[in-house]
Every structure is written in structure tokens, then in C-alpha cells.
N, C-alpha and C positions, 0 to 999 in steps of 0.2 A: 324209452330211449328209441333213438334211430339206429336203423344198420351201420351208418358210417362208426356212429360211436362204440358198439357193441363190440365191430369187429377190432377197431382198436383199444379197445375197453385198459389193455392189460399197460399199453403204453402209454395213454393218457394217462394212469393212476402214477405210474414211474415219474412222468416227468412232474406232475401235481407236487406229488410228493418230494423229487428234486431240491425243486421252486420255495416251495414250505419251509424245506430245512436252510437252503441260501437263504431266503429274506432273515429266519429268525435269530439262528445262529452268527451269524455273519456281523448282525447288527448288537446282539448279545457279548461276543466276544470285546468288539471293539467301547461298546458301553462298558464293560468290566476293565479297561485299562482307564478307563477315564470316571471313575467310580466317584472320584472329589465332587466333581463336574456335572454329572449326571445323576438327577435323582433316581432311586431306584424304580418307585411308581410311576414316574415320567417315562420311562424307557415302557414298560409294560404297557401301561394307558399307551404309548406310540404305536407298541406293534398291535396290539387287539385293534387298531383300528386302522393302520396302515395294510396290516395282510391282506385280511378278507379281502378288502376293496383291489387290493394288485392283483391279488388272482384272480377277481371278478375281471379286469381290465383285461386282461392274459387269456382270458377264456371268450374274450367280445372279439379280443385281437385275432382270436382263432388260434390260438399259439400251442392249443391243446389237439390241434385236431391230427386226424392217423397222417406219420411224416412219412412220405416216401423216402427211397435213398436219394432222388435228383430233387429233392426240395429241401434241403437243409438249409440252403441261406436266406430260403425265405421266411422257414422254420423261426431262425436265426432273428432273423432283420424284424418280423414280425414282430416276438420276444423284447427286442427293446424298444422297440418304437410306445410298446407295451406299458413296462416298464418305465421309458421316460416320462410317461403321463402319470403312472402313478406317483412316480416321484416329487414330482409338479405339485399334484394334490397335497402330497404328504408337507411338502414345504409349505403351501397353503395354509397347511393347520399350523405349521409352529406360527406362521402369522396370527393369523384369525383367534387362536387361544392363547398368545402372548407369553409362548415360552421356548423362544426362539435363543435366547439368552444361555439357556441350560444345555441347549446342542450346540457343543464348538462345530464350526465349517470343517474343519478337517476329516470330521467322526463323520460329516453326513456325507460329505463330497468322497471319502472314500470305499463307503456304505453302497454310494451307489454305485461305486465303477466297480466294489469286488461281485457287488451281487447281479448286477449285470454281464460281468463277465462269467458267472460261477452258472447262470441262465444261457448262455452261449457252451459251456462246456456241457452242459446236461444235453443239450441237442444234438451237439456233434458227434457227443459220444456214442450216442442211441442209433444216430445215423452210421456210425462204423460198426457199433454192431448189428445192424441191419445187412450193412454190405457182407459181413462175415457170414452172416446166414446163406445170402445170398451166394457167395463163392462157394461156401461148404455143402453148396444145392440142399440145403434144410427151406423145406419149403411148409408152408401154414395151413390152415384146415382146407382142407380136402371139398371141393364144391362140386356140383355138376348143375348146367345148365339146362331147361328142359322147356318146349315150345315151338314156335312156328321159327321159322331159318332164319327168316331178314332178322326179326325180333332177336334170337338168340344169339346174331352174329354182333348183333350191335351192344346186346349185354355184355359178354365174352370181353369183344374190343375197350369199352369203357372200365371195366372192373381191371383189366390186364394194365391201364394207364396208372391208377393209382392204386390199388390194392395188392403193392408187390409186397411180400414178404407175410403178409397178413393171411388173407389168399390164394390158394396153389387150385385154380382154375382146371379140371383134371380132362376137362371136352363140356360137349352137348349134345345131345338126346332129341332128334326131331326127328318130323316122319314126312319132309316136305324138303329137304338137303338135297336134290337133287343134280344141281347143276357140280361139274366137277371147279369149279371157279371159286364158289360157296366153300366147297370139302378142303380146299387150300388152305383156305384165309382161319380157318380153326379147325381143332380135332372133335373127327366125328365119331361118337365110341356105338353109335347103334339109334335104332329107331324106340318109341318111348315106349313099347310095348315089353322089352327086354330093362327097364329101370331097376325092381327089385335086384336083378341078376349085376347090374352097372354099380347100385350102391356098394353091396358086398364085395365085389371087383372089385373096387378101388375103393374102397374104406370109408365112402361120401360120407360127411359129416353135414353139409349144407345144399339142399337144393333150392335152385331159383326158377322161379315160375315165368318163363319169358313171352308172355301173347295178351291180346286183348283182354280189357276186366269183364269184358262181357261173356266168356267166354268160360263158361261157369258149370258147362259137360266134363268138360278138358282139364279144369283146375279138380274136381271132387272127382274125378277120376283118379288123377294124382295120387289126390290126399288116402281115395283107398288102395291104392297100390303100395304105398308106404305107411301104411295104417300099424305093421308090426314092425315096423323100423324107426330106434329113435332118433332121430336125423331133425335139424331146423331143416321149416317148408317156407320158403318166401317169393314172394309176388312182386317183380319188377313189369308193370303194365305198360300195355304200350299206349302212351296217350300222344305219339307225335300230329294225331291228328286236331288236335283239341288246341287253343291257342290259349293254353293256360303261361299264367304267369308268374306265378309261386306255387309251390306244391308243398304242402303242409298236412301232416294226419294229427287230429285228437280224436281222444276220447272222452265222451260225456258219458259215463256211468256205463259203460260199454259200448255207447255206441259211436260208432266211428265216424268221424265227420272228416271230409277233406276240405283244405283249402285249396283253389285251384285258380282265383285270382283278390288280389290283395295284398297287403304289403308283410312278410314274410319278417321282419323285424320281432324279436322276441322279446321279454321281460326284459332281461339285461341287456340287451342290446339299445333300446328305447333309453334306458338308465343312462347306457353308456354314451349314446347319442347327446343326451340333455347335457352331461359333467362335461362333455367337449365340446359343445354349444357354452357353457357358462367361464369354463377356464379360458375357451381363446379370448373370450369377450373381456373377461378381466385384464388378461394381459394385454391388450391391446387397446382397453379405452383411454391408459395413462399416456400413451403414444399418439393418438387417434384427437384427442380433446384440443390440441394446440391448432391440429390442421383442422376441424371442424370449425373450429371457431375464426380463425383465418379466411377460408371459404364463409362463412356465415356475413363476415364483414362484407366483403369483396360483392355476393349477392347481392347484399341489402344499398349499398353504395352506387354500383353500378345500374339498379332498376327499379324502377317502382312495383310495389308490391310483396307477399311474405318471402320470408326465408325458403323454406319449406312449398315441398307440393305433395298434399298429402291421396291416396288415390285408391278405390275401392277394387280390391283384385281378389282373385283364391286364393284362399289357402287349403291348410289342411282338411280331407276331405269336399275339398270345395266349397267349405263355409269362405264368407269373406270378410277379407282382414282390411285395415285402412295399414298399406306400406308408404313409408314416409323417404322422401327423397331430398338432395336439392332442388330448387327452380331453377330449372336449367332453361324454359320457356317466357313468355311475355306473360304480366298477369292476367290479362284478357283470352290469352290462349292456354294459361293454365285452368284457369275456372272452368271455361269449357270441356277441355277434360275431364275434370274434377264431375264437372254434373251429367258428363254424359253426352251435353248437346254437338260436340265434335265431333266430323264424319264427314266422309267420303262422299260425292254425288251418287256413287251407288249404295250409299247408307250403310258402307262398314267403316268400322271403325279407324279414325285418320292414325297413322304411325308420321313419326319420325321421320326425313326423308332425307338426304343431302342437299344443302343448298337450302333446309327448310328456312324461310325465315320467320318464323316463330323463335326459333332460337336467337338465346341472346348470346353478345358476347365471348362474356365468359361462362356461359351454357353450354357451348362450343367446346371450351375446353374442358370441363369440368363433363360432359357427355366422351370425348375424345381419349380422357386419361379412366374414366371408368369411377370419378369422385364423386359425383353425384349421387350413389348407391350407398354412399357413407354410412350416412344417419338409421340405414336398417339395422345396424348393430342393435339403436333402440329396442326395435322389433326383435331381435334375436332376445334380449334380455328380458322383453316382454312374453315372449312364448311362442309369439304367430309366427315368427321363421326360424331355422336357421341358421349359421353359416355356409355349410355344405347343402345345397338341394336343388331341385327343379325350379328357374328361375318363376318367379309368382308376375302373369299373364293379367293385363285389366280384362275386366270380367265382359266387355262387350266384346274386346279379341276374341277370347274362349267364346263368345256365342257365336262370332263369324266364320268360324272351321269347325263347330262339333257337329255339322250337320255331315261334312267328305270327309274328315276323321275321327274314326269307331273311337279308337282307341286316347284320343286327346285328353277327356278327364281322366284317366288313368294314372295321370302324373302326378295326381295327389295324394295316389296314398301315401306323402311321405309332408313334410313340410320344405315349404318352398324356404330356396337358401339366398344367398345375398352373391354366392357365386356357385357356377354346375359344372357336371360332366359335357353339358354343352356348348357353355362359353368357354372352358379349354380346349375346344375341338373347334372355333370356330362359327357354329352354329348362334349366333347371337345377332343383335340389331331387327332392324325391317325385319317380317316375311313378306316377300312381294307376292308369293304365289303356296299353292297348298303343298306344292312340294317340299318347301322350304319350311316349314310348318312342320312336316311328316320327319323331316330332317331332326330335326331339334326333337320332335317327339319322343323319336328312336334314343336320343342319346337319354333324356330322361329317364322312359322304361329300364334301360342297359343297366341306368345306374339304381332303380329300386331295386332291383334284381340280382344285384350283385353288389349292393351297400354294403362295408364296412369301415370300420375307422382309418385301416388302411388305405382304403380308397379317399377318403376323404383326406387324408395326411397327403397323395400325391396329386390329388385334386388344387389343395391351398396352396401347394409348391408352384405346380406349373402355373397358378393364378399368382403368384410375385412374382413369379420368372418371366412369365408371357402375355399375363390374362389380364393386364392393367391397361396396355392400351388397344383403342377399340376404334378400329377403321368406318364402322357403321354411328349412323348418328345419335 
């Protein structure tokens, strides 16, 4: 269990219990009013299936994260989106198991609305309670930060932003806070040699050591000074000099292992991401099939060659995958691109450019509207891509920039996507310079570091509103 969850454990327990009561009791009450229509075994079977799934999705959407007084709107939004996704899956279950006729639409619709309202009321009530505690000056667990001055100030300011009501940062103990400006930024309580006295005087329950991880002598001295005090001791190491991509702590038979660079997704996150991809695909596929058929016919009758263009690109962890697109270039140009024989005079991968003569008339329209990417929905269904993620690059294009951009291949810690954070921010099309590619990579790495279902939904909404029009070739 991480520090974040320990600090807000009671609050998270309250929200989980509140949600569980709402999901179960509201459906049971509505079902009992229609007992002559809904068989009781179906009621229990449906709740056994949907309840753990809903709680899992709510957790993945971070609906149980520590709720600060100022984040109630975000918490309610996350809970609503998670509940909507769980409801869609539940409705899909009606279709798969062919039991929809037993559940009146009025019951299901009312259950979704009332439960969503119940989830919102729980989070709003918790925010009101926290606000009342704050106004009454009822503080949380007393905390003391000890360590180097600069790092202690950084930890103090960070915790004060999100741990409102959970922690009461009493102050800082340090031996190098001599600057008056530094002391004005936080309550300075005294030197580290006075640690035992400060713990007793301020009734400290948690001590956070803020220093470099290699400063073992200082860390051990803190352990020794607090040996007779039953306080929680935690380490907030200064890793600012490390280019850390994701920080995770694991324990293998009591051996601590820290992940510094890699995919920060948990097993639950991976499951939610997989469900998200499949659900969106199955929802979109009936709508896209007529469009796919029309475009296929137009590509076939306007130029010779195959309808689809299949190219080797880098996928998850850099493994090559076959990415499907509508063919937008002449058959000869497409074949050269597939075989890797097409390149510039400098030997680089030949990207599409404005006014490129290789692009067909229908291909120019497809590229301008990004409709040439639609067949990649079959890549998503096959598991090699996601709906949202870093765009897959041709293998040769990646090789052209690998030497000049050290972090380029780190974008492959997640499956490539049909759309992504870079695309909705304009970092798409031809990468004329190394700076263009660095800009795209920075968005991809930002997406990987901060992934959540909520971020995927925002990217999808912006894609539908803004992202289909492509000024690049």
C-alpha cells in the first residue's frame, strides 16, 4: 500500500462502502417493485457480475483517490465517467447473455441515473465534511519533515497542495536553513539534533525524511534518535537529478525493487485499458462499417492496386507489428514503402510531403480527414494497438531518429494508438527536423506518465471535435 492510500485510507473506505451500498440497494429496491417481471436469480446474478466490475472501474478512474477540498468536481466527474463505462458493460452483458427482455428499460435507466446521483452525493458530502473540519481548525495527522533545507521545502509545499485535512505539516527540522527567505516559506522548528524534543512537543505521529537516498548516515541517525518513539518514518528521496519516467516500489520476498523507467500501469489499469479498447471498438464498428465499405470502393475504382496498405511499425516494447491503413499512394510507391526501399537522397525514410505526387486524389482527401487510419480499428481488435496511445512509427523512421533522441523508444512502453495526445496538440504529419520529432515524443511520454481512463476520454473527445482535420499530408 502506498503512502497516498495510507493517508486517505478511511476516506477511501467510506467511498467504497458508500458506492457498494448504492449499487446494490438501489437495484434491489427497483427490482423488488418489478418482481413479477425480473426473476430473482437473474437479479442476484446481475449484481454479482456488475458490482465488482463497477468498483474495479471506479478504482481505475481514481474515484477513490484522496479527495482534497478543492477537487470535488474532478472526483464527481471521474466517478460519473467510471459509472457510465460500467453501465455500458452491464448493458452489453444483457445482449451477450440474451436476458435484456427480463429487465425493463425504465428499471435499468432509473437505476443508472439514481446510482450516478448516489455516487455524486457521497463525494459531495465528503467534501462538505472536510470543509467543515477545516473551518473548525480540526487538523489531520501531525507530521514533521526533516532533512536538507531545499528538499524539505519542496516536500512541504507539495504535501500542502493535496494532503489537506489528512496531514497537518507542523514544520521542518533542518541544519542548513540559514536563508531568511527560505524560513519565511515554511515553519522552521529547529535543528535535527532536537528531533526527539520536537516529536514530543508537537505530538508528531509521522516523520518524513527529505534527503538524498545515498545519505545513509543521516537516515540511520534519524532511526536512532526516534528508536524510543512509536512514530511512522518515511523517506521522500530527492531524485530530481534522475530522469525518472515512472516511480514504483515493489517488494520481492522483502527485497525492495524500485522501477524508475517503464510503464507505470498496474494490472488493474491494463485490464481497464483492454476493456476500454474492446468496448469502444464494438460500439464504433457498426457505425464505421458502411464508411469503411464506401472508402474501400472509392480506393479501388480510382487507382490500381490493393485497397489496404500494410506496413511494419514498432508496437509495444518496440516489437514490430503490421499496421493497416487505406492505401493513399500509388501502388508502386506503396510497395516501395512496405519493402523499405523508398528513401531520400540522404538515405532517410521518405515521409509524405505537401504536394507529394505519390499521393492519389482520393488519398489526399483521406489523409486530410485522417480517414485513412480507420482500418486500424482491426489492429485494436487484434490486440496490437489501442484506441488511444502514441502513434506507431514506421520502423525505418524510428531508426532515423534513435541516435539523436535518446528517449525515442520509451514511447513504446504502451501500445500504439489510432489517436493520441500528440495528435490533438498538432504534433502530427511530417517530422521535418529533430525538434519536430522531440516535440511529438514529449507528448507521448507525458501521456505514458499520466495515463488514466479519464485522459483517454478527453483525448477521444478532442479527436472527435478537432482531430480529424489534418493539415499535414
